[in-house]
C-alpha positions as CSV (number, residue, x, y, z in Angstrom):
1,M,0.3,0.1,0.0
2,L,1.5,3.5,-0.9
3,V,1.4,5.7,2.5
4,N,-0.7,8.6,1.7
5,S,-3.7,10.5,3.5
6,A,-6.1,8.9,0.8
7,N,-5.2,5.5,1.4
8,F,-5.0,6.3,5.1
9,A,-8.6,7.4,5.1
10,T,-9.6,4.1,3.8
11,L,-7.6,2.1,5.9
12,F,-8.7,4.1,8.9
13,A,-12.4,3.4,7.8
14,G,-11.7,-0.1,7.6
15,F,-10.1,-0.4,10.9
16,K,-12.9,1.4,12.6
17,A,-15.3,-0.9,11.0
18,S,-13.7,-3.9,12.5
19,F,-13.6,-2.0,15.9
20,N,-17.1,-1.1,15.7
21,K,-17.9,-4.7,15.0
22,G,-15.9,-6.2,18.0
23,F,-17.4,-3.5,19.8
24,E,-21.3,-4.3,18.8
25,S,-20.7,-8.3,19.6
26,A,-19.5,-7.7,23.2
27,A,-21.5,-9.3,25.5
28,S,-21.5,-6.6,28.9
29,Y,-23.9,-6.4,32.0
30,Y,-23.1,-3.2,33.7
31,K,-26.4,-1.4,32.1
32,D,-28.4,-4.4,34.1
33,V,-26.9,-3.7,37.5
34,A,-26.0,0.1,37.3
35,M,-27.8,3.5,36.6
36,V,-26.0,5.1,33.5
37,V,-25.8,8.6,33.9
38,P,-24.6,11.3,31.3
39,S,-21.9,13.4,32.4
40,L,-21.7,17.1,31.1
41,T,-18.9,18.4,33.7
42,A,-16.0,17.1,35.4
43,S,-18.0,15.3,38.3
44,E,-21.8,14.9,39.2
45,Q,-23.1,15.4,42.8
46,Y,-25.2,12.6,44.0
47,G,-26.2,13.7,47.5
48,W,-30.0,13.3,46.6
49,M,-29.7,9.7,47.1
50,K,-30.2,10.3,50.8
51,Q,-33.7,10.9,50.2
52,I,-35.8,7.7,49.4
53,S,-39.7,8.8,49.4
54,G,-43.1,7.3,48.1
55,M,-46.4,8.7,47.6
56,R,-48.6,9.4,50.5
57,E,-52.1,10.4,51.1
58,W,-52.4,14.1,50.6
59,L,-54.1,15.3,54.1
60,G,-53.3,18.9,54.7
61,P,-50.0,20.6,53.6
62,R,-47.7,18.9,51.6
63,V,-45.0,17.1,53.1
64,V,-41.6,18.1,51.7
65,N,-38.7,15.7,51.4
66,N,-35.4,18.0,51.3
67,I,-33.2,16.9,48.9
68,S,-29.6,17.6,49.5
69,L,-27.0,17.8,46.7
70,A,-24.1,17.6,48.6
71,G,-21.8,15.0,50.1
72,Y,-21.7,12.5,47.4
73,T,-19.4,13.1,44.4
74,I,-18.3,11.1,41.5
75,T,-15.2,12.6,39.4
76,N,-14.9,11.4,35.8
77,R,-11.6,9.7,35.0
78,K,-9.9,9.1,31.5
79,F,-9.3,5.8,30.2
80,E,-7.3,4.9,27.0
81,N,-6.0,1.6,25.2
82,T,-3.5,2.2,22.4
83,I,-1.4,-0.2,19.8
84,G,1.3,0.5,17.7
85,L,1.2,-0.9,14.2
86,A,4.5,-1.2,12.1
87,R,4.4,0.9,8.9
88,T,5.9,-2.2,7.4
89,D,2.7,-3.8,8.3
90,V,0.5,-1.4,6.5
91,E,3.0,-0.9,3.6
92,D,2.5,-4.4,2.7
93,D,-1.5,-4.7,2.8
94,Q,-1.6,-6.7,6.1
95,Y,-5.0,-5.8,6.7
96,G,-6.6,-9.3,6.9
97,V,-3.9,-10.0,9.7
98,L,-4.3,-6.7,11.7
99,S,-8.3,-6.3,11.4
100,P,-8.9,-9.2,14.2
101,L,-6.7,-6.9,16.5
102,L,-8.9,-3.8,15.9
103,S,-12.0,-6.0,16.6
104,E,-10.5,-7.4,19.8
105,M,-9.7,-3.5,20.5
106,G,-13.3,-2.7,20.2
107,K,-14.8,-5.8,22.1
108,A,-12.4,-4.5,25.0
109,A,-13.8,-1.3,24.8
110,A,-17.5,-1.9,25.1
111,E,-16.8,-4.6,28.2
112,F,-14.6,-2.0,29.9
113,P,-17.4,-0.7,32.0
114,D,-18.1,-4.1,33.1
115,T,-14.8,-4.2,34.7
116,L,-15.1,-0.9,36.1
117,V,-18.9,-1.8,37.7
118,F,-18.3,-5.3,39.0
119,S,-15.1,-4.5,40.6
120,L,-16.4,-1.7,42.5
121,L,-19.4,-4.3,43.5
122,R,-16.9,-6.2,44.8
123,A,-14.8,-3.2,46.7
124,G,-18.2,-2.6,48.5
125,M,-17.3,-4.3,51.3
126,T,-14.3,-2.1,52.0
127,T,-15.4,1.4,50.2
128,D,-17.8,3.9,51.8
129,C,-21.0,5.0,49.7
130,Y,-23.4,8.1,50.2
131,D,-24.0,7.1,54.2
132,G,-20.4,7.2,55.1
133,Q,-20.6,3.6,55.8
134,F,-19.2,0.8,53.8
135,F,-21.5,0.1,50.7
136,F,-21.8,-3.7,52.2
137,D,-21.8,-3.2,55.9
138,T,-23.8,-4.0,59.1
139,D,-25.0,-0.9,60.4
140,H,-26.1,1.7,57.9
141,P,-28.2,4.2,60.0
142,V,-32.1,4.7,59.3
143,V,-34.5,6.6,61.3
144,V,-37.7,5.1,62.6
145,E,-40.1,6.9,64.2
146,G,-37.7,9.3,65.5
147,I,-35.1,6.8,66.7
148,E,-31.7,6.1,64.7
149,T,-31.4,2.5,64.2
150,T,-28.9,0.3,62.2
151,V,-29.6,-2.1,59.1
152,S,-27.2,-4.7,57.5
153,N,-26.9,-5.7,53.8
154,L,-24.1,-7.8,54.7
155,Q,-23.8,-11.4,55.2
156,T,-20.2,-12.5,56.8
157,G,-17.9,-15.6,56.0
158,A,-14.7,-15.9,54.7
159,G,-15.7,-17.5,51.2
160,D,-15.8,-16.0,47.7
161,A,-18.2,-13.0,47.6
162,W,-21.9,-13.5,45.9
163,F,-24.0,-10.5,45.8
164,L,-27.9,-10.2,45.7
165,L,-29.5,-7.3,43.9
166,D,-32.9,-5.4,42.9
167,T,-32.2,-4.2,39.5
168,S,-35.9,-3.8,38.7
169,R,-36.0,0.5,39.3
170,M,-34.5,3.3,37.4
171,M,-32.3,3.7,40.2
172,K,-30.2,1.3,40.9
173,P,-27.4,-0.4,43.3
174,L,-24.2,1.3,41.2
175,I,-23.7,3.9,39.0
176,F,-21.9,4.4,35.6
177,Q,-21.2,8.0,34.8
178,N,-20.5,8.3,30.9
179,R,-18.6,11.6,30.2
180,M,-17.5,10.3,27.0
181,A,-18.2,7.0,25.3
182,P,-15.3,5.3,23.6
183,E,-14.0,7.0,20.7
184,F,-11.6,5.3,18.0
185,Q,-8.6,7.4,16.8
186,Q,-5.5,7.3,14.8
187,L,-2.3,8.9,14.7
188,T,-0.6,8.4,11.3
189,D,0.8,11.5,10.1
190,T,4.3,10.8,8.7
191,N,5.5,14.0,9.9
192,D,4.6,13.1,13.5
193,D,7.3,12.9,15.6
194,T,6.4,9.7,17.2
195,V,5.6,8.3,13.8
196,F,9.2,9.5,12.5
197,K,10.9,8.1,15.4
198,N,9.5,4.5,15.9
199,D,8.0,3.9,12.2
200,E,4.9,2.9,13.3
201,F,1.3,4.1,13.3
202,L,-1.0,4.5,16.6
203,Y,-4.3,3.4,16.9
204,G,-6.5,3.7,20.2
205,V,-9.5,4.5,22.0
206,R,-10.1,7.1,24.5
207,S,-12.9,7.7,27.0
208,R,-14.0,9.3,30.3
209,C,-16.4,7.8,32.7
210,N,-16.4,6.6,36.4
211,V,-18.5,4.3,38.6
212,G,-20.0,4.7,42.1
213,F,-22.4,3.4,44.4
214,G,-26.1,3.7,44.1
215,L,-28.7,2.7,46.7
216,W,-27.2,0.3,49.2
217,Q,-30.7,-0.8,50.1
218,L,-30.7,-2.6,46.5
219,A,-27.8,-4.7,47.2
220,F,-26.3,-7.4,49.7
221,G,-23.6,-8.8,49.7
222,S,-22.1,-12.3,51.3
223,R,-19.3,-14.3,51.9
224,A,-21.0,-16.7,53.6
225,A,-21.5,-20.1,51.4
226,L,-23.9,-20.0,48.8
227,T,-26.7,-22.3,50.0
228,P,-30.6,-22.4,49.7
229,A,-30.5,-21.1,53.8
230,N,-28.0,-18.4,52.9
231,Y,-29.8,-17.3,49.6
232,K,-33.2,-17.2,51.5
233,A,-31.4,-15.1,54.3
234,A,-30.5,-12.6,52.0
235,R,-33.5,-12.6,50.0
236,A,-35.5,-11.9,53.3
237,A,-33.2,-9.3,54.6
238,M,-33.5,-7.0,51.7
239,M,-37.3,-7.5,51.5
240,G,-37.7,-6.4,54.8
241,F,-35.5,-3.3,54.2
242,R,-37.2,0.2,55.5
243,G,-36.6,3.7,54.8
244,D,-36.1,6.9,57.2
245,G,-40.0,6.8,59.0
246,G,-40.1,2.9,58.8
247,R,-41.8,2.7,55.6
248,P,-41.1,-0.5,53.6
249,L,-39.2,0.0,50.6
250,G,-40.6,-2.5,48.5
251,V,-37.4,-4.1,47.7
252,I,-37.5,-7.5,45.7
253,P,-34.2,-8.8,44.6
254,N,-34.0,-10.4,41.1
255,T,-30.7,-10.8,40.1
256,L,-27.7,-13.1,41.5
257,V,-24.1,-12.1,40.6
258,V,-21.5,-14.5,41.5
259,P,-17.9,-15.5,40.4
260,P,-17.0,-18.4,38.2
261,S,-16.1,-20.5,41.4
262,L,-19.9,-20.0,42.4
263,E,-21.6,-20.8,39.3
264,S,-22.4,-24.5,40.1
265,D,-23.9,-23.5,43.8
266,A,-25.9,-20.6,42.1
267,L,-27.4,-22.7,39.4
268,K,-28.5,-25.5,41.8
269,I,-30.7,-23.0,43.8
270,I,-32.1,-20.9,40.9
271,N,-32.4,-23.2,37.6
272,S,-32.5,-26.8,39.4
273,E,-36.2,-28.3,39.6
274,Y,-35.3,-29.9,42.6
275,G,-33.2,-29.6,45.8
276,D,-31.3,-31.8,48.3
277,G,-33.4,-35.0,48.8
278,G,-35.5,-34.7,45.8
279,V,-37.6,-31.6,47.4
280,T,-38.8,-29.0,45.3
281,N,-36.9,-25.9,44.8
282,E,-38.4,-23.1,45.7
283,W,-36.1,-20.6,44.7
284,K,-35.9,-21.8,41.0
285,G,-36.6,-18.9,38.7
286,T,-36.3,-16.0,41.4
287,A,-33.1,-14.3,40.2
288,R,-31.4,-13.9,37.2
289,L,-27.6,-15.2,37.3
290,I,-24.9,-12.9,36.0
291,V,-21.5,-14.9,36.2
292,T,-18.4,-12.6,36.0
293,P,-14.6,-12.6,36.8
294,W,-14.6,-9.0,37.7
295,V,-15.9,-9.7,41.2
296,I,-12.7,-11.8,42.2
297,P,-9.9,-9.8,43.7
298,W,-7.4,-9.3,41.3
């Protein structure tokens, strides 16, 4: 291939098509568990999560739920992935060899939000959320009839962590804040210093985003064994959650997130027709299963 601007435009279009093909073919699950929020600035505030209210009968003046915009901020971060292609490979028309590499780059870009979101879920046992407690904790403060009490969304243990979520609402347990979607870029000007010195062309992807915790009331974390009894206890705890004032939140868990090491245990609980001893498995179909490696410490 003759290295000139016209041929580079054609090559870039082909590489971008390969990137997009990989991007569109990727399987990702972050939108299932995270509220996707468009961002217009360097950071966004989410202090309003402290208020979760519902409809009530109108008797007398309205009861105003004051919304605070202070206290919980998610700041966007920059991310990139760059590869260098030898100029000689481009000159020798190695498009067929290089195209799969660009497709893989697109796939990785599409799956990257999963990495952020599910890694944050794993970190929830040691990272603060909007109320100042760890996202998964034994003593989240809740005010019931004027008296502050504590609520737990954590089941302790020493095994691999698993998570039960209510993802049925517009607000979700986690937040994916999107400032700039992945953008495919190239650096192929032969007069560019990098191209001249290294005799290679650069192709890459750039994005700006970040993740944060949403409502802890919509999530339950456990390091106990994934057994029917512990699954039952986690569901019961979530469905018993109440907000300030003692009002039931109506949480119904519908998603189970596990690492690959717990896939078999999870399938037995939510897919099997029968449990131990041949008794009917009452938990069949009670949750959608997401198996992801990103909840494993790495």
